[in-house]
C-alpha positions in Angstrom: 101.5 109.4 97.7 101.1 109.0 94.0 98.9 106.1 92.6 97.8 104.9 89.0 94.6 106.4 90.5 95.9 109.6 91.5 97.3 111.2 94.9 96.5 109.0 97.8 96.7 110.0 101.6 96.9 107.3 103.9 94.1 107.2 106.1 92.8 105.3 109.5 88.9 104.9 110.4 88.4 103.3 113.8 84.8 102.0 113.9 82.5 100.5 116.8 79.7 99.2 115.0 76.4 98.8 117.1 74.3 96.6 114.8 75.6 94.5 111.7 73.8 97.0 109.4 76.8 99.2 110.4 78.9 96.9 108.6 78.5 98.1 105.0 80.4 101.5 106.1 83.4 99.5 106.8 83.5 97.8 103.7 83.0 101.0 101.9 85.8 102.7 104.0 88.5 100.0 102.5 86.8 100.5 99.2 87.4 104.4 99.6 91.2 103.3 100.4 91.0 103.7 104.3 92.6 101.4 106.7 89.7 100.4 109.4 90.3 99.3 112.8 87.0 97.4 113.7 86.0 97.1 117.4 83.2 94.6 117.8 83.3 94.5 121.8 80.2 96.0 122.0 78.0 93.5 120.0 76.6 90.2 120.9 79.0 87.5 119.9 76.8 86.0 117.0 76.4 89.2 115.4 79.6 90.2 115.8 80.8 86.9 113.7 78.4 88.0 111.0 80.1 91.5 111.0 83.4 90.1 110.5 82.5 87.4 107.8 80.8 90.0 106.0 83.3 92.7 106.1 86.2 89.9 105.4 84.3 88.9 102.4 83.9 92.2 101.0 87.8 93.3 101.6 88.9 90.1 100.2 86.7 91.1 96.9 88.6 93.9 96.5 92.0 92.2 97.2 92.2 93.8 100.7 93.9 92.4 103.9 92.7 91.6 107.2 94.2 91.2 110.3 93.0 90.2 113.9 94.6 92.4 116.5 92.7 91.2 119.7 89.7 89.1 120.5 87.2 91.7 119.0 89.3 93.9 117.3 90.1 93.6 113.5 92.1 95.4 110.8 91.3 95.5 107.3 93.4 97.4 104.8 92.6 98.0 101.2 95.5 96.4 98.6 97.7 99.6 98.3 98.5 99.0 102.4 101.4 96.7 103.7 100.3 95.1 107.1 103.9 93.7 108.8 104.7 92.9 112.2 107.6 93.3 114.6 111.1 91.8 114.0 110.6 89.0 116.6 107.7 87.5 114.5 106.2 85.9 117.6 102.3 86.4 117.1 101.3 84.0 119.2 101.3 84.9 122.8 100.1 81.8 124.0 103.7 80.2 123.9 
């Protein structure tokens, strides 16, 4: 895909950080125009929340996007990526 910054090939990176200190690599991946799926199921809840806050802030500062996919799974994408939902538009499974 041709962009103002040259050719860009879409890439998705799946990350499962073990600790908060690993969060910077997710922000750097989005900065490198990669879409990141972040799985935080192996972290303590307070550390997972801290990681989400950090990554969300970094991605937001780059005009990127974020989406919660499940309780412990999040999607972070650079501004060049469009996140869309299925045709029925019903995202709340609780009814």
